[in-house]
DSSP file (Angstrom, degrees, kcal/mol; ACC not computed):
  #  RESIDUE AA STRUCTURE BP1 BP2  ACC     N-H-->O    O-->H-N    N-H-->O    O-->H-N    TCO  KAPPA ALPHA  PHI   PSI    X-CA   Y-CA   Z-CA
    1    1 A M              0   0    0      0, 0.0     2,-0.3     0, 0.0    55,-0.1   0.000 360.0 360.0 360.0 126.9    0.0    0.0    0.0
    2    2 A E        -     0   0    0     19,-0.1     2,-0.3    53,-0.1    53,-0.1  -0.580 360.0-157.4 -79.5 139.8    1.4    3.4   -1.0
    3    3 A W  E     -A   53   0A   0     50,-2.4    50,-2.8    -2,-0.3     2,-0.4  -0.768   3.7-143.5-112.8 161.6    1.6    6.2    1.5
    4    4 A T  E     -AB  52  20A   0     16,-3.1    16,-2.4    -2,-0.3     2,-0.4  -0.994   3.1-156.6-130.2 131.0    1.8    9.9    1.0
    5    5 A V  E     +AB  51  19A   0     46,-2.7    46,-2.4    -2,-0.4     2,-0.3  -0.903  30.5 177.7 -99.1 135.7    3.7   12.6    3.0
    6    6 A Y  E     -AB  50  18A   0     12,-2.7    12,-2.4    -2,-0.4     2,-0.4  -0.942  26.8-146.9-141.3 158.3    2.0   16.0    2.5
    7    7 A M  E     -AB  49  17A   0     42,-2.3    41,-2.5    -2,-0.3    42,-1.3  -0.978  13.0-162.8-125.2 141.4    2.2   19.6    3.5
    8    8 A L  E     -AB  47  16A   0      8,-2.8     8,-2.4    -2,-0.4     2,-0.6  -0.938  15.6-138.9-118.3 144.0   -0.7   22.0    3.9
    9    9 A R  E     -AB  46  15A   0     37,-2.9    37,-1.9    -2,-0.4     6,-0.2  -0.934  28.6-146.4 -99.5 122.1   -0.6   25.8    4.0
   10   10 A C    >   -     0   0    0      4,-3.0     3,-2.4    -2,-0.6    35,-0.2  -0.335  27.4 -98.5 -85.9 167.1   -3.1   26.9    6.7
   11   11 A G  T 3  S+     0   0    0     31,-2.9    34,-0.1    33,-0.3    -1,-0.1   0.760 124.3  53.6 -58.0 -27.2   -5.2   30.0    6.7
   12   12 A D  T 3  S-     0   0    0     30,-0.4    -1,-0.3    32,-0.1     3,-0.1   0.406 122.0-105.1 -89.6   3.4   -2.7   31.8    8.9
   13   13 A G  S <  S+     0   0    0     -3,-2.4    -2,-0.1     1,-0.3     2,-0.0   0.336  78.8 130.8  92.9  -8.1    0.2   31.0    6.5
   14   14 A S        -     0   0    0     -5,-0.1    -4,-3.0    28,-0.1     2,-0.4  -0.325  54.2-123.0 -77.2 165.3    1.7   28.3    8.7
   15   15 A L  E     -B    9   0A   0     -6,-0.2     2,-0.4    -3,-0.1    -6,-0.2  -0.897  18.6-164.2-113.0 137.9    2.6   24.9    7.3
   16   16 A Y  E     -B    8   0A   0     -8,-2.4    -8,-2.8    -2,-0.4     2,-0.4  -0.971   5.4-159.7-120.1 136.3    1.4   21.5    8.5
   17   17 A T  E     +B    7   0A   0     -2,-0.4     2,-0.3   -10,-0.2   -10,-0.2  -0.945  23.4 146.0-117.3 135.2    3.0   18.2    7.7
   18   18 A G  E     -B    6   0A   0    -12,-2.4   -12,-2.7    -2,-0.4     2,-0.3  -0.888  32.1-132.0-151.3-177.6    1.4   14.8    7.8
   19   19 A C  E     +B    5   0A   0     -2,-0.3     2,-0.3   -14,-0.2   -14,-0.2  -0.991  24.6 162.9-144.3 150.0    1.2   11.4    6.2
   20   20 A T  E     -B    4   0A   0    -16,-2.4   -16,-3.1    -2,-0.3     3,-0.2  -0.979  41.6-134.7-158.3 162.5   -1.7    9.1    5.1
   21   21 A N  S    S+     0   0    0     -2,-0.3     2,-0.1   -18,-0.2   -19,-0.1   0.300 106.2  43.1-103.0   5.7   -2.5    6.1    3.0
   22   22 A D     >  +     0   0    0    -18,-0.1     4,-2.4     1,-0.1    -1,-0.2  -0.624  65.6 177.2-149.6  83.3   -5.6    8.0    1.6
   23   23 A L  H  > S+     0   0    0      1,-0.2     4,-3.1    -3,-0.2     5,-0.3   0.891  78.9  53.4 -61.9 -44.4   -4.8   11.6    0.7
   24   24 A P  H  > S+     0   0    0      0, 0.0     4,-2.1     0, 0.0    -1,-0.2   0.937 113.4  44.1 -58.9 -44.2   -8.2   12.6   -0.7
   25   25 A R  H  > S+     0   0    0      2,-0.2     4,-2.0     1,-0.2    -2,-0.2   0.918 115.9  47.2 -64.6 -43.5  -10.0   11.4    2.4
   26   26 A R  H  X S+     0   0    0     -4,-2.4     4,-2.2     2,-0.2    -1,-0.2   0.904 111.8  50.0 -66.8 -41.7   -7.5   13.0    4.8
   27   27 A L  H  X S+     0   0    0     -4,-3.1     4,-2.4     1,-0.2    -1,-0.2   0.907 109.9  51.2 -64.7 -40.7   -7.5   16.3    2.9
   28   28 A A  H  X S+     0   0    0     -4,-2.1     4,-1.9    -5,-0.3     6,-0.2   0.897 108.6  52.2 -62.9 -39.0  -11.3   16.3    3.0
   29   29 A A  H  <>S+     0   0    0     -4,-2.0     5,-3.1     2,-0.2     6,-0.8   0.931 110.0  48.1 -62.3 -44.8  -11.2   15.7    6.8
   30   30 A H  H ><5S+     0   0    0     -4,-2.2     3,-1.3     4,-0.3     5,-0.3   0.921 112.1  49.5 -58.6 -45.0   -8.8   18.7    7.2
   31   31 A Q  H 3<5S+     0   0    0     -4,-2.4    -1,-0.2     1,-0.3    -2,-0.2   0.793 109.1  51.5 -69.9 -29.1  -11.0   20.9    5.1
   32   32 A R  T 3<5S-     0   0    0     -4,-1.9    -1,-0.3    -5,-0.2    -2,-0.2   0.460 119.7-109.0 -83.2  -1.1  -14.2   19.9    7.1
   33   33 A G  T < 5S+     0   0    0     -3,-1.3    -3,-0.2    -4,-0.4    -2,-0.1   0.699  95.9 106.9  81.1  20.2  -12.4   20.8   10.3
   34   34 A R      < +     0   0    0     -5,-3.1    -4,-0.3    -6,-0.2    -5,-0.1   0.237  57.7  87.9-112.7  10.0  -12.1   17.1   11.3
   35   35 A G  S    S-     0   0    0     -6,-0.8    -5,-0.1    -5,-0.3    -8,-0.1   0.258  92.6 -22.5 -84.6-145.0   -8.4   16.7   10.6
   36   36 A A     >  -     0   0    0      1,-0.1     4,-2.0     3,-0.0     3,-0.3  -0.247  61.0-117.1 -64.7 151.2   -5.6   17.4   13.1
   37   37 A K  H  > S+     0   0    0      1,-0.2     4,-1.1     2,-0.2    -1,-0.1   0.870 114.8  59.0 -55.5 -37.7   -6.2   19.7   16.0
   38   38 A Y  H  4 S+     0   0    0      1,-0.2     3,-0.4     2,-0.2    -1,-0.2   0.930 109.9  40.7 -60.8 -46.2   -3.5   22.1   14.6
   39   39 A T  H >4 S+     0   0    0     -3,-0.3     3,-1.4     1,-0.2    -1,-0.2   0.768 103.1  69.1 -77.8 -25.1   -5.4   22.5   11.2
   40   40 A R  H 3< S+     0   0    0     -4,-2.0    -1,-0.2     1,-0.3    -2,-0.2   0.867 103.5  44.2 -59.9 -34.7   -8.9   22.8   12.9
   41   41 A S  T 3< S+     0   0    0     -4,-1.1    -1,-0.3    -3,-0.4    -2,-0.2   0.367 114.1  51.6 -92.9   5.8   -8.0   26.1   14.4
   42   42 A R  S <  S-     0   0    0     -3,-1.4   -31,-2.9    -4,-0.1   -30,-0.4  -0.170  87.7-161.4-134.9  43.4   -6.3   27.5   11.2
   43   43 A P        +     0   0    0      0, 0.0     2,-0.1     0, 0.0   -33,-0.1  -0.281  55.1  50.4 -70.2 162.3   -8.8   27.1    8.3
   44   44 A P        -     0   0    0      0, 0.0     2,-0.4     0, 0.0   -33,-0.3   0.726  67.9-164.5 -79.9 167.0   -8.8   27.0    5.3
   45   45 A V        -     0   0    0    -35,-0.2     2,-0.4    -2,-0.1   -35,-0.2  -0.894   4.0-164.3-116.3 147.8   -6.1   24.6    4.4
   46   46 A E  E     -A    9   0A   0    -37,-1.9   -37,-2.9    -2,-0.4     2,-0.4  -0.997  24.0-122.0-131.6 129.3   -4.5   24.2    0.9
   47   47 A L  E     +A    8   0A   0     -2,-0.4   -39,-0.2   -39,-0.2     3,-0.1  -0.581  38.8 162.9 -69.5 122.1   -2.4   21.2   -0.2
   48   48 A V  E     +     0   0A   0    -41,-2.5     2,-0.3    -2,-0.4   -40,-0.2   0.535  59.3  21.1-119.2 -11.9    1.0   22.5   -1.3
   49   49 A Y  E     +A    7   0A   0    -42,-1.3   -42,-2.3    35,-0.0    -1,-0.3  -0.977  54.2 174.7-158.0 141.4    3.2   19.5   -1.4
   50   50 A R  E     -A    6   0A   0     -2,-0.3     2,-0.4   -44,-0.2   -44,-0.2  -0.990   4.5-174.2-148.0 149.1    2.9   15.7   -1.6
   51   51 A E  E     -A    5   0A   0    -46,-2.4   -46,-2.7    -2,-0.3     2,-0.3  -0.979  20.7-133.6-144.2 125.0    5.4   12.9   -1.9
   52   52 A A  E     -A    4   0A   0     -2,-0.4   -48,-0.2   -48,-0.2    -2,-0.0  -0.633  25.1-178.8 -81.3 136.3    4.7    9.2   -2.4
   53   53 A V  E     -A    3   0A   0    -50,-2.8   -50,-2.4    -2,-0.3     6,-0.1  -0.929  32.3-120.0-130.8 157.2    6.5    6.7   -0.3
   54   54 A P  S    S+     0   0    0      0, 0.0     2,-0.3     0, 0.0    -1,-0.1   0.792  82.1   1.4 -73.5 -29.4    6.3    2.9   -0.3
   55   55 A D  S  > S-     0   0    0    -53,-0.1     4,-2.2     1,-0.1     5,-0.2  -0.937  75.0 -94.3-154.3 171.2    5.1    2.1    3.2
   56   56 A K  H  > S+     0   0    0     -2,-0.3     4,-2.7     1,-0.2     5,-0.2   0.891 119.0  54.3 -60.9 -41.0    4.0    3.5    6.5
   57   57 A S  H  > S+     0   0    0      1,-0.2     4,-2.1     2,-0.2    -1,-0.2   0.927 111.1  45.5 -57.5 -46.8    7.5    3.2    8.1
   58   58 A A  H  > S+     0   0    0      1,-0.2     4,-2.5     2,-0.2    -1,-0.2   0.880 111.8  53.3 -64.3 -39.1    9.0    5.3    5.3
   59   59 A A  H  X S+     0   0    0     -4,-2.2     4,-2.7     2,-0.2    -2,-0.2   0.917 109.0  47.7 -62.7 -45.3    6.2    7.8    5.5
   60   60 A L  H  X S+     0   0    0     -4,-2.7     4,-2.1     2,-0.2    -1,-0.2   0.897 112.9  49.1 -65.5 -39.3    6.7    8.3    9.3
   61   61 A R  H  X S+     0   0    0     -4,-2.1     4,-2.1    -5,-0.2    -2,-0.2   0.915 113.9  45.6 -64.6 -42.9   10.5    8.8    8.8
   62   62 A R  H  X S+     0   0    0     -4,-2.5     4,-2.5     2,-0.2    -2,-0.2   0.892 111.1  52.4 -70.1 -38.9   10.0   11.3    5.9
   63   63 A E  H  X S+     0   0    0     -4,-2.7     4,-2.4     2,-0.2    -1,-0.2   0.925 110.3  48.6 -58.9 -45.4    7.3   13.2    7.9
   64   64 A A  H  X S+     0   0    0     -4,-2.1     4,-1.3     2,-0.2    -2,-0.2   0.891 110.1  51.8 -61.7 -41.3    9.7   13.5   10.8
   65   65 A A  H  X S+     0   0    0     -4,-2.1     4,-0.5     1,-0.2     3,-0.3   0.918 110.9  47.3 -64.3 -43.0   12.5   14.7    8.5
   66   66 A I  H >< S+     0   0    0     -4,-2.5     3,-1.4     1,-0.2    -2,-0.2   0.915 108.3  55.6 -63.9 -41.6   10.3   17.4    7.0
   67   67 A K  H 3< S+     0   0    0     -4,-2.4    -1,-0.2     1,-0.3    -2,-0.2   0.795 101.5  58.6 -61.6 -28.3    9.1   18.5   10.4
   68   68 A R  H 3< S+     0   0    0     -4,-1.3    -1,-0.3    -3,-0.3    -2,-0.2   0.658  88.0  96.1 -76.7 -14.5   12.8   19.0   11.5
   69   69 A L  S << S-     0   0    0     -3,-1.4     2,-0.1    -4,-0.5    -3,-0.0  -0.403  78.2-120.5 -71.1 150.0   13.3   21.5    8.6
   70   70 A D     >  -     0   0    0     -2,-0.1     4,-2.2     1,-0.1     3,-0.3  -0.365  38.6 -92.4 -78.7 172.8   13.0   25.2    9.3
   71   71 A R  H  > S+     0   0    0      1,-0.2     4,-2.7     2,-0.2     5,-0.2   0.876 127.1  54.4 -55.5 -42.2   10.4   27.2    7.5
   72   72 A R  H  > S+     0   0    0      1,-0.2     4,-2.3     2,-0.2    -1,-0.2   0.921 108.8  49.1 -59.3 -42.7   12.9   28.2    4.7
   73   73 A G  H  > S+     0   0    0     -3,-0.3     4,-2.1     2,-0.2    -1,-0.2   0.881 111.4  48.7 -64.5 -39.7   13.7   24.5    4.2
   74   74 A K  H  X S+     0   0    0     -4,-2.2     4,-2.3     2,-0.2    -1,-0.2   0.900 111.2  49.7 -66.9 -39.8   10.0   23.6    3.9
   75   75 A L  H  X S+     0   0    0     -4,-2.7     4,-2.4     2,-0.2    -2,-0.2   0.891 110.7  50.9 -67.7 -37.0    9.3   26.4    1.5
   76   76 A A  H  X S+     0   0    0     -4,-2.3     4,-2.8    -5,-0.2     5,-0.2   0.902 109.6  50.2 -63.4 -41.2   12.3   25.3   -0.6
   77   77 A L  H  X S+     0   0    0     -4,-2.1     4,-2.4     2,-0.2    -2,-0.2   0.906 110.5  50.0 -63.3 -42.1   11.0   21.7   -0.6
   78   78 A I  H  X S+     0   0    0     -4,-2.3     4,-0.6     2,-0.2    -2,-0.2   0.935 113.3  45.7 -60.1 -46.5    7.5   22.9   -1.7
   79   79 A E  H >< S+     0   0    0     -4,-2.4     3,-0.8     1,-0.2     4,-0.3   0.913 115.8  45.1 -67.7 -40.7    9.0   25.0   -4.6
   80   80 A A  H >< S+     0   0    0     -4,-2.8     3,-0.6     1,-0.2    -1,-0.2   0.838 111.2  54.5 -70.8 -30.5   11.3   22.1   -5.7
   81   81 A G  H >X S+     0   0    0     -4,-2.4     3,-1.7    -5,-0.2     4,-0.8   0.558  79.9  95.6 -77.8  -8.7    8.5   19.6   -5.4
   82   82 A E  H XX S+     0   0    0     -3,-0.8     4,-1.5    -4,-0.6     3,-0.7   0.877  85.9  47.3 -51.3 -43.5    6.2   21.7   -7.7
   83   83 A G  H <4 S+     0   0    0     -3,-0.6    -1,-0.3    -4,-0.3    -2,-0.1   0.645  96.9  74.5 -76.5 -12.2    7.2   19.6  -10.8
   84   84 A L  H <4 S+     0   0    0     -3,-1.7    -1,-0.2     1,-0.2    -2,-0.2   0.818 120.3   4.7 -67.6 -32.0    6.8   16.3   -9.0
   85   85 A W  H << S-     0   0    0     -4,-0.8    -2,-0.2    -3,-0.7    -1,-0.2   0.418  92.0-121.1-138.8   0.5    3.0   16.4   -9.1
   86   86 A G     <  +     0   0    0     -4,-1.5    -3,-0.1    -5,-0.3    -4,-0.1   0.658  64.4 135.0  71.0  16.9    2.0   19.5  -11.1
   87   87 A G        -     0   0    0     -5,-0.4    -1,-0.2     1,-0.1    -2,-0.1  -0.434  61.6 -85.8 -93.5 171.4    0.0   21.1   -8.3
   88   88 A P              0   0    0      0, 0.0    -1,-0.1     0, 0.0     0, 0.0  -0.345 360.0 360.0 -71.5 153.7   -0.1   24.7   -7.1
   89   89 A S              0   0    0     -2,-0.0   -41,-0.1   -40,-0.0   -10,-0.1   0.461 360.0 360.0-110.0 360.0    2.5   25.8   -4.5
């Protein structure tokens, strides 16, 4: 089962990083205010980055690595990842 590590830009401009095995369902939950406590208090959310990983273990490691980046590093990752999936940044 493929997993996805993703970043959201919240309504206050902050960035949230998470992982899931069902990105459309998880994104819908965030947008309905049923996602993480962090995003519930900062609507609306916008998907700005996603990265496919092979399994849950890899997803958790990658999520932790992204969370250790400072804001500049996360923004650079978002910009560099733009071509990976063709979405808006």
